N, C-alpha and C positions, 0 to 999 in steps of 0.2 A: 368351032363356029358350032358344030353339031350337037357337042357335048352341052352347050352353054343352052343351046334351045332344047334339049332334052330334059335338062335341070329346071328350066324355066316351064316346060309342060308339067313336069312331076310336080312343082309347088304349085301351079294354077289348081292341079287335080287336087291338093290337100286343101289349099283354100276354098275348094268347092267344097269339099266334105266337110270343114266346119260349118259353111253356110248350109249344109243340106242338114246337117244337126240342128240349127237352130231353128229353120224352118220347121222341122219335125215338133221340136220343143214347144214353139209357138202354136203348131196347130192340135197338139196335146193337152193346150190353156197350162204350158207351165214355161210362158215366155221370162225369161231373168230379167229380162231390162223391164219389165213391169213390177219386181220389187223394190221398193223405198227404202227399205232398212234392214236392219237384223242386229239381234240384241248380245253381243259379243260380251263375256265375263272377264276372259283372260285374254294378256298377249303370252307369247311362247316364254318369253323371258319370264314372266309370274309363274309361270309353271313350273318352271324349272328350277325357281328359289328357293333352297332349303341349305341358306348357311350356317356355319357356325357364328358366334359373334366376333370372333377374331376373323374369321373371312369376311363378314359384312366390314367391318373395319378396313381392313384391307383394301377392300371394294371400294371403299369411301376415296379412299388415298389414291387410287388409280392403278395399286400395285400390280403389277404383272406376274409377282412371285410365286402365284397361287391358281390354279385354274379354278374359275370361279363359281363354275358351274359343274360340280364333279360329283353329286348325292346320287347314289346310289336307289335312295328310294325318296319320292316326291312327298313333301307336306300335304299335298293335292290327293295324294292314293287314294281311290275308291270315292273322291268325289265327283259329282257330274258338273260338267263344265261346257261353255260355247267358247269356240275359238272361230275366225276368220282368217284367208287370206288366199295369197295366190298358189295352185300348185305348180309347183317346181319337181317334181318327180314321179313316178309311179312304178311298181314293180310287183311281181307278185300275181294277180288276176285270175286265179283259178276260183275256188271256192273263199280265197282270203287275198287281201290286196294292200299296200304299203304304199302311202301317200306321205308327202312332205310337202309341209303349205309355209309360206312364207308371210312372215307380215314385219312391221315397223323394226320388231326386237329381234328377229333372226328365222330360226325354223323351229318346227313342230310337227313329231313325227303322227300320221293318224293311222289305226289299224283298223280295217274295213273287213268285216266276215259277213258271209252271204246269211248263213245262220240269225245273226244278230240284224242286219238290218232288211231283211226279208229280200224273198227273190226278184220281184219287181223294181224295187230301189235299187238292188245291185247291180242288175242289168243295166239300168241306168248310171249309176255311177261308174261301171266300166265304159261307157263312151264318154265320159269326162277328157279334155284334152290338158295338157301341159299347157299351163297359161290361164287356164280357166281360174275365176275367183269364186271360191265354197265358202259357205259357213258349215259349223258341224258341231252338234250337240254328242254329248257321250263322256263317259267315265274315264277319269284319270288312273293310268297303272306305270307300272316300271318294268321292260321287258328283262328278259333273262343277260341281256348284254348290257343293260345299266340304263338304256335310253329311254326317259320318259316321253310317254304315247297318251293320245286319246283314244280309247276305244270306241268308235263312232254308233250310234244309235241313230242318227240321222244327218243326211246331207241336203244341203240347198244350193243349187245354183244360182250365186248371185250374178255374175256378168259372164257372157260366152266371151272367150277371146278368138277372134277372125283371123288375128295373124299368129304364125308361129314365132315363138322366142328364138333366139339364134341358138345354135348347138351348144350342148351344154359345157364341154369339155373346152371348149375353143371362145364361147362369149362372142364377145364385139370385140373383132380384131382391128377394126379400122379406127384409129384415133381420132380422126376427122369427124366419123360417123357418131362416136360415143358423145362428144359434144351437142352435135346437131340431134338427135335422138337420147336425151339425157334422161328422160324417163326408162328406157330399156336400159342404158347403164347402170341406174338407180336397181334395176328389178335382179338385174346379172351379176352386179358387184358389190357384195356388201362392204368393202373397204370404202369405195364411193361413197354408198349409204352415211356411212361411221364419218366421213370428212366433213358432210355437209351438216350431220347431226353437232358435230364438235364447232362448225363453225358458227351453228346457233348458240351453242352454250358460250363462245368466245364472246360473243357480240353480247348476250344476257348479262353475262360476268363484266363486261365493259360498264352496262349499264348500271348493274347493282354497288359495284365500286364508287361509281360517280355519283350515284343519287347518296351512296352513305356518307359522300363530302359535302352534300347539300348543293349538289349544282341541279339546275333546272334544265330539263332537255326541250327543248322548243325545235319549230320547224320554219324555215324560210324558204323564198318563192325558189323554185327552179328553173322559170322563164324570166329573164331579166333584160333590160334596155343596155346594161353596162357590163359584160362579164368582165368584173377584176376579181382581185386577191389573189392570183398564180401566174406564173409567165407559161402560158400553154394558148393555144389557138381555138378559139370556142366554135362550137355548133352555130347555125345562123338561119333562123327561119323566119317564115311571115304570119305576123297574126292580123286574118282577114278582117275581124269586126272590129278593131281601132285602124286597121290599113296601116300599120306598123312593122317593122323587122323588128325580131326579137332575139337574143342569144340564150342558148342554155347554160345554165353556171358550171364556170370551170372550178369554184372555190364557195368556203362560205363563211367567208372571213367578214366581207364589209357589211352583210346583214347584221350577224353575231356582235358586231362591235357598235352597231346602231344601239343593240339591246343595254350593252354596258354604258353607254350614254343615256338611257333612259331609266338606268338605274337597278338591272338585274346585276346581281356582283359575280354571280357564277353562272353562266349558260354553257350547253352543248348542244351540239346535231349530229347523229348518225345519218347521212343520206347521200344518194347518187347524185356524182358530178359527172363532167362530159367534157373530155378534150379530144380534138380534131389531130390525134396522131396517129401515130404507128401500131401495128399489132407485135409484140413478142412474147416472151417468157413470163413479163413483169408489167407488161401494160396491156390494158384494155382500153377503149375508146370511152367508155361508161363504167364507173368503177365506184366503190362505197368510201368514203370519206367520213373521219371524225374530226370537228373541230370544235375546243372547247376555250372559253376564256375566262378569266378571273382577274378582276379588280383588285387592285391593292397588294398586287404581287410583282415579280420580273422573271425572266427568262432562267434562275435561278431555283426558282419556286417551280417551273415547269419542268424542270429536269430532278426534281425531287418525285411530283407527282407522276411523270414518266415511271421512273423506277420502281414508285411503288405498284403502279398500276400493272406492268407490265408481270411483277412478280404473282400478285392478286391471281391475274388472270390464268397464268400458269399453272399455280399451284391447285386452283379450285377446278380448272378444266382437265389438268392434265395428273394432277396429284404430285407434281415435282417440279421445282426450278429450275431443274437441270433437262435442257432438250436436246434432241439430235435431228438434223437436219442434213440430210444427205451423207451420212456418216460422219456429220461432224458435229461435236459436243458442244454448247455453248450455255455457260452459267448464269443464271439470272439471278441468283442465290449471291455473288457478291457483290460487291458496288461497283458500279458502272465507271469505266475509265472516262475522264474530262481530259479533253486537250484542245488547242485553239487550233484553228487552220493553218496559220503561219508555221506552229510549230510541227503537225501532220505532217506538211508540205517539205518542212527542214528535215525532220524523220526520215522520210521515206524516198524523198527525192535529193536531198543534199543541198536544196536551195533554201537560201533564208532570206525573205521576202522584208523582212525586218532591215536589211544592208541594201535594197532596191529602192531609192527615192523618186524615180523618173520613169514615165511610161515608154523612153526608149531603154533604159536600163531593162525593163521588164520583158520589151521585145526581143532583147537582144538576148537574154536566157533562154528567152522561150525558142528562140532558131538553135542556141547552142543545144536543147534538149530536144528538139524537132518536135515541139508543143505547137499543134497549128491554131492560129487566132484569126480573128478577120479587122479590117480596118478601123470600124466602130468600138472594139474592146479596149479597156480600158487597164491601168495597173491590177486593179483588181477584178477584173474579169479574167486575166492571165493567171493570175493566184488560183484562182477557182478552177483553171482548164488543168495547172499543176496538181490541183488534190485530183481532179476526178483522173486525171492520168496515171497519177505515181500511186497516191494514198488510199482511194476506196476499196478496193481489192483485197486491203490488208486488215481491213476494218472486222474482223471477223466476229469476238468477242462482244457485248455491247457498249458501246462507245458515245458520247457526245462530243461531236466537234462543235467548237463553241467560235464565235466572234469573226463573222464573216466580213468581208468587204464591202463597203455601203453601195457600191454599184451595182451589186446583185440583191440589194435586200431594200426596194423602195417603200415597204410599209412598217419599215423596223427603226426602234430608238436606237440612236448613236451612243456610242460608248464616251461618256463625258470626257476623258483623261485621253481618247485616241479618236477623234471623228472621223477617220478615216475608216472605220471600223465599228460594226454593230452589235446589239446586246440581241446575237440570234443563236442558235444550234441547232445542229441535225442530228438524229438519233439514229446510228448505222449497229446492225447486225449483218454476219455473212456476206460483208460486203455490200449492204444494200441499203440506201435511205428508207428506217423506216418511221421518221416522224421528222418535222420541222416546225420549229417554234422560235417564238420573239418577247421581247420586250418591246411591247407596240407603241407603236409612233404615235404620239397624242398631241405632237406639236401641228398646230392647222397649218400654220406658214411652213414648216418645213415639208409637210405632207403637200402643200401644191407646188413645191420646188421639184420634189421627187416626182411629182405626175407629169411636170414639162418637162423633165428629163425622159421620162418613159415615152412620150408623144413625140419627144425628137426623134427618139431610137423606132417607133414604129412608123416615121415619115419615112427613116432612112432605109425602111424596108423589115423590120422586126416584127414578123405578125404575132409575137408571142408578149411584145409591149404593153402595159396598159395605157387605160387612158383616163383624165381626170372622172372622177363620178362625182358630179357637183350637190348631189343629195348628201355623200357621205362628207364629204367635205362640211358642209353644213351642219352635219352632226356632231363633225370635231370640234367646230367654233363653238358650239353649245357647251361642249366641255368633257372629255372623255376621262376617267382618274387614270393613276397610272396602272397597267394591266399586261397582265402575261397571257399570252396567248399558245396553241399549237394546233397541228395538224397531224392526226394519224393515218399511215393505210391500213385501212383495213384488211383490206384482202391481201397484202403482205404479212398482215401480221399472222391472219389464218392460213398462208402458205409455210409459214416457218413451224407455228405449232400445231399442223398435223401434216408436216413433211411430204408437202406436195411439189412437185417439180416445175408447175407453170401457174401462172394466174387463173387460166381456164380449168384447172381442178379444183378451184375453189370458188369458181361460179358456177352456179345451177345452169344458167344458157349465155353463155359469153358469145360475145359478137361474131360472126360469122359470114362471110361473102353469100351473098342470095346467089341461090342457084334455080334455074327453071325446073329442072327435075332431078333431085337427089336421089340416088339410090340406094338403097336399105339394105343391110345387111341381108334379110332374105331375097332379094332381088325384085322388090317392088319399089316402086318410083312414088315419092311424096309429092304430090304437087302444092 
């Protein structure tokens, strides 16, 4: 207890020193918070660029076979530049000091000499703290050790850091705290910053591909009266102005299909959806979903699109179609495997549902294999339970699992030759479901019967069942062409392509339990 109190006292003293420095600056007419802008000419990476043509080409392809920044002489040597960023380290401080400044691209060394800066400015420079944000102007040069640096001729304090950063060599050791204080996590961990830069590139690459295929990006409501399109429990809220209850959307499907009815042949949306369910390494209650719909095609067309899209994104963002996740190599360059759900269960569980004709037979084989089911479950539900229990974990390489039972697919067109199954696939990698696609149901009579069956499940206590959306039914009755549709989990895609172990590692601000006073790494409570 005594050591804790002593540490807190030391921290309080450090905080007071920083505030005293700010007060001194303000009294001296040098309040950094009154500075509105700084003209920066280069980032750290731009100053370090000096590639041969061969190295430039390797960089474009994302090759890690060469050290990209390895120049002994910068192309900017002798040029006066302006840089800006956060002080991450300081050393020296006699008549010469060295500072590493961090920006969006990485770090650059600042060489500070009393004779160049001047006595008064050098004295002010020595009072700067790690964490302060500065701008610097000076000449680029290369040190004897080959480090490209800027010889400071002028330094401007742009923002005073009043709280110390975590200790350099240990960083933020509390994983929970890293998610709560992502801003510090990004400052301290270059790999974290790279993950989110790549996430942005992944989404931009998806958009680029779809736009090139003449898809139209649209936006649909998040606040809805009827949250349909998926098997999930919605969040509910109340809209005071209309005195009506609304829900946050769980899917993008039903509004996008309305647009297909309206005559848009190819549409997509990337947006947040909300599902009132648990938290784990692959689930967050709000997450990013992409859904797209294309008229005049079916689920086979969606398989081709998925295969081409994944290859395009991996090659553009990573420079390769071979990805490694948690040490496991997955090849997007080869044709993706295609297997029916029945065949997958037969392959991995040794049970052939083509030979099972009744619900009683399905229950019997489930009991024999210790697969738990509920009274409301039908034969198709039990097939799906077998698939989840025995097959999913084996689907490491890119695989399309096709032809799901009609009982678990209320919005999907039946297979004409076998109406117990539907034209649907789920796309799997690393044992995870990555996408879900249909030949969309466009028969309004059949759709109403499916909604009726869903409402019966809701009455039996299934909180994830759909209810009839009368406006959507009206749209189907106007007429929807044959359509293929698919939903992609963007967060899981980002996890795989950035080798991130949990969904919270690819969400800048994941959902966390609200605490009254969360202790930060430096001991100060956030209110």
